[in-house]
C-alpha positions as CSV (number, residue, x, y, z in Angstrom):
1,M,-0.1,10.2,-13.1
2,T,-1.4,13.3,-14.9
3,P,-1.5,16.7,-13.2
4,A,-5.3,16.7,-13.6
5,L,-5.6,13.4,-11.7
6,V,-3.2,14.6,-9.0
7,R,-5.5,17.6,-8.5
8,Q,-8.6,15.4,-8.4
9,R,-7.0,13.2,-5.7
10,T,-5.9,16.3,-3.7
11,L,-9.5,17.7,-3.9
12,A,-11.0,14.4,-2.7
13,S,-8.5,14.2,0.2
14,R,-9.4,17.8,1.3
15,L,-13.1,17.1,1.1
16,W,-12.7,14.1,3.3
17,S,-10.5,16.1,5.7
18,H,-13.2,18.8,6.0
19,A,-15.8,16.2,6.8
20,V,-13.7,14.7,9.6
21,D,-12.8,18.2,10.9
22,A,-16.4,19.0,11.3
23,V,-16.8,16.2,13.9
24,F,-13.3,16.3,15.4
25,P,-11.8,19.8,15.1
26,P,-8.0,19.6,14.8
27,R,-5.6,21.6,16.9
28,C,-2.3,23.0,15.8
29,V,0.5,20.6,16.9
30,S,2.7,23.5,17.7
31,C,0.7,26.3,19.4
32,R,-2.4,24.1,20.2
33,S,-4.9,26.6,18.7
34,F,-8.0,25.0,17.2
35,G,-8.7,24.9,13.4
36,R,-5.7,23.2,11.7
37,F,-3.0,20.7,12.5
38,V,-0.6,23.5,11.6
39,C,-2.1,27.0,11.9
40,H,-1.2,29.8,9.4
41,D,1.1,31.5,11.9
42,C,3.0,28.3,12.6
43,L,3.1,27.3,9.0
44,A,4.8,30.7,8.2
45,Q,7.5,29.7,10.7
46,M,8.4,26.5,8.8
47,V,11.7,26.9,6.9
48,R,11.9,25.1,3.6
49,A,15.0,23.1,3.0
50,E,16.2,24.9,-0.1
51,H,19.6,25.6,-1.8
52,P,22.4,26.0,-1.2
53,R,22.8,22.4,-0.1
54,C,24.8,19.3,-0.9
55,G,23.3,17.8,-4.1
56,V,23.6,14.3,-2.6
57,C,22.8,14.3,1.1
58,W,21.0,17.7,1.2
59,Q,23.1,19.0,4.1
60,P,23.1,22.8,4.3
61,I,26.4,23.8,2.6
62,A,27.6,26.4,0.1
63,D,29.3,23.9,-2.1
64,R,27.6,21.5,-4.6
65,R,28.8,18.4,-2.6
66,C,29.8,18.2,1.1
67,Q,33.2,16.7,2.1
68,Q,31.6,13.6,3.5
69,C,29.9,12.8,0.2
70,R,33.1,13.5,-1.6
71,R,35.0,11.1,0.6
72,Q,32.4,8.3,0.2
73,Q,29.3,8.5,-2.0
74,P,26.3,7.0,-0.1
75,A,24.5,4.1,-1.6
76,F,21.6,6.4,-2.5
77,T,22.0,8.7,-5.5
78,A,20.5,11.8,-3.9
79,V,18.0,12.8,-1.2
80,R,15.6,15.7,-0.8
81,S,13.7,17.1,2.2
82,V,10.8,19.6,2.3
83,Y,11.6,21.5,5.5
84,A,14.5,22.1,7.8
85,F,14.0,20.3,11.0
86,G,12.9,22.6,13.8
87,G,9.9,24.6,15.1
88,P,6.5,23.5,13.8
89,A,8.1,21.1,11.3
90,R,9.7,19.2,14.2
91,D,6.4,19.4,16.1
92,L,4.6,17.8,13.2
93,I,7.1,14.9,13.1
94,H,6.9,14.4,16.8
95,A,3.1,14.4,16.7
96,L,3.1,11.7,14.1
97,K,6.0,9.7,15.5
98,Y,5.5,9.9,19.3
99,S,2.0,11.2,20.0
100,G,-0.1,8.9,17.8
101,V,-1.5,11.8,15.7
102,S,-1.6,9.8,12.4
103,A,-4.1,12.3,11.0
104,V,-1.2,14.6,10.1
105,A,0.2,12.1,7.6
106,P,-1.9,13.3,4.7
107,L,-0.8,16.9,5.2
108,M,2.9,15.9,5.4
109,G,2.6,13.4,2.5
110,E,1.0,16.0,0.2
111,E,3.9,18.3,0.8
112,M,6.4,15.5,0.1
113,A,4.5,14.5,-3.0
114,G,4.6,18.1,-4.3
115,L,8.4,18.2,-3.8
116,L,8.8,14.8,-5.5
117,L,6.8,15.9,-8.6
118,R,9.0,19.1,-8.9
119,W,12.2,17.1,-8.3
120,A,11.1,14.3,-10.7
121,P,13.8,11.6,-10.1
122,D,13.4,8.5,-12.2
123,V,11.6,6.2,-9.8
124,S,8.9,3.6,-10.3
125,T,8.5,2.3,-6.7
126,I,8.3,3.9,-3.3
127,V,9.7,2.0,-0.3
128,P,9.2,3.2,3.3
129,V,12.0,2.8,5.8
130,P,10.8,-0.1,8.0
131,M,10.4,-0.3,11.8
132,A,11.2,-3.4,13.9
133,G,8.0,-5.3,14.4
134,S,7.9,-4.9,18.2
135,R,8.3,-1.1,18.0
136,Q,5.6,-0.9,15.3
137,R,3.2,-2.9,17.4
138,R,3.7,-0.6,20.3
139,R,3.2,2.5,18.2
140,G,0.4,1.1,16.1
141,Y,1.8,2.1,12.8
142,N,5.0,2.9,10.9
143,Q,5.1,6.6,10.3
144,S,7.3,6.2,7.2
145,D,4.8,3.7,5.7
146,L,1.9,6.2,6.3
147,L,3.9,8.9,4.5
148,A,4.9,6.6,1.7
149,R,1.3,5.6,1.1
150,E,0.2,9.2,1.0
151,I,2.9,10.1,-1.5
152,G,1.8,7.1,-3.6
153,R,-1.8,8.2,-3.4
154,F,-1.0,11.7,-4.6
155,T,1.5,10.6,-7.4
156,G,0.2,7.2,-8.5
157,I,3.6,5.6,-7.9
158,R,3.5,2.0,-6.6
159,V,4.3,1.6,-2.9
160,A,6.2,-1.6,-1.9
161,G,5.6,-1.7,1.8
162,R,7.3,-5.1,2.3
163,A,10.4,-4.6,0.3
164,L,12.5,-4.1,3.4
165,V,12.4,-5.5,7.0
166,R,14.2,-4.2,10.1
167,R,15.8,-6.6,12.5
168,P,15.2,-5.9,16.2
169,G,17.8,-3.6,17.8
170,P,18.3,-0.2,19.5
171,S,16.6,2.9,18.1
172,Q,18.6,5.5,16.3
173,V,17.4,8.1,18.8
174,E,19.4,6.3,21.5
175,Q,22.7,6.7,19.6
176,P,25.0,9.6,20.8
177,D,26.8,10.5,17.5
178,E,27.0,9.8,13.8
179,A,29.5,7.0,14.1
180,A,27.2,5.2,16.6
181,R,24.3,5.6,14.3
182,R,26.1,4.2,11.3
183,A,27.2,1.2,13.4
184,N,23.7,0.7,14.7
185,V,22.1,0.3,11.3
186,G,25.0,-1.4,9.6
187,D,23.2,-4.7,9.4
188,A,19.8,-3.6,10.7
189,F,17.9,-4.1,7.4
190,A,17.2,-7.0,5.1
191,A,15.3,-7.7,2.0
192,G,11.6,-8.4,2.5
193,R,9.0,-10.3,0.6
194,E,8.4,-7.7,-2.1
195,P,11.1,-7.5,-4.8
196,V,11.9,-4.1,-6.4
197,G,14.0,-3.0,-9.3
198,G,14.7,0.0,-11.4
199,G,14.5,3.4,-9.7
200,V,13.4,3.3,-6.0
201,L,12.4,6.1,-3.7
202,L,13.1,5.6,0.0
203,V,10.7,7.5,2.3
204,D,11.4,8.5,5.9
205,D,10.1,11.2,8.3
206,V,13.4,13.0,9.0
207,L,17.0,12.8,7.9
208,T,19.9,13.5,10.2
209,T,23.1,11.7,9.3
210,G,21.8,9.7,6.3
211,A,23.0,6.4,7.9
212,T,19.5,4.8,7.8
213,L,18.8,5.7,4.2
214,D,22.4,4.6,3.2
215,A,21.9,1.2,4.9
216,C,18.5,0.7,3.3
217,A,19.8,1.7,-0.1
218,R,22.6,-0.8,0.1
219,V,20.1,-3.6,0.7
220,L,17.8,-2.5,-2.1
221,K,20.7,-2.2,-4.6
222,S,22.0,-5.7,-3.6
223,E,18.5,-7.0,-4.4
224,G,18.3,-5.5,-7.8
225,A,17.5,-1.8,-7.6
226,D,19.4,0.2,-10.2
227,R,19.3,3.5,-8.3
228,V,17.9,4.7,-5.0
229,Y,16.7,8.1,-4.0
230,G,15.5,9.4,-0.7
231,L,12.7,11.7,0.4
232,T,12.0,13.0,3.9
233,F,9.7,15.6,5.4
234,A,12.5,17.3,7.2
235,R,16.3,17.6,7.2
236,E,18.2,18.0,10.4
237,S,21.7,19.5,10.6
238,R,24.4,17.0,11.4
239,K,25.5,19.4,14.1
240,A,22.5,18.6,16.2
241,L,21.8,14.9,16.3
242,P,18.9,13.1,18.2
243,N,15.5,12.1,16.5
244,S,16.1,9.8,13.5
245,G,18.4,8.5,10.8
């Protein structure tokens, strides 16, 4: 997609948002003030996940590659995240994930699309990390799918929403440590009804240990993907588990 077309889609999205806001004024998900889903003050508190970081898993580290990625390269080639997990960035994710505020997905997806365009990995398909069917029915949507579709809308990259399926099982949030998380998703994913190949971008809301993206990437590569990259809205330090994959 050309930069001009990206700008056109961004403008159309913002015009639609303004129309909706006139009827249902948004509130900041962090401080609860009216006007925006993230007010200017809270936005200023969000910390971008920038260098120095591991070039593979994006863990904050002074070296180019962390010890874990040196010991065993994940199935994905590299992953990037827009923000460090915490403060208003965490509140945005929790609003989308646990409070049913799906209206924040365009805002988050636009930020992720901007990072993707700057990063420019060689990908032709976007695949959201899937949820188990029962959990998605309770929530009403898969937040990763919403983000993937927003990224696809801003960039023009095809979204394959059925490339992966998740088998029923315990949530990653319930797992106490990294080893438990890796065991929990070891065989949690399977190929879906939508085949993919070439370069694939996996999309999720937050990255903690990388276990979920690693498990998904292994399935995609076994089904014909040449390389798999990851993109999340936020990156959580391995030192402080809970919240996702």
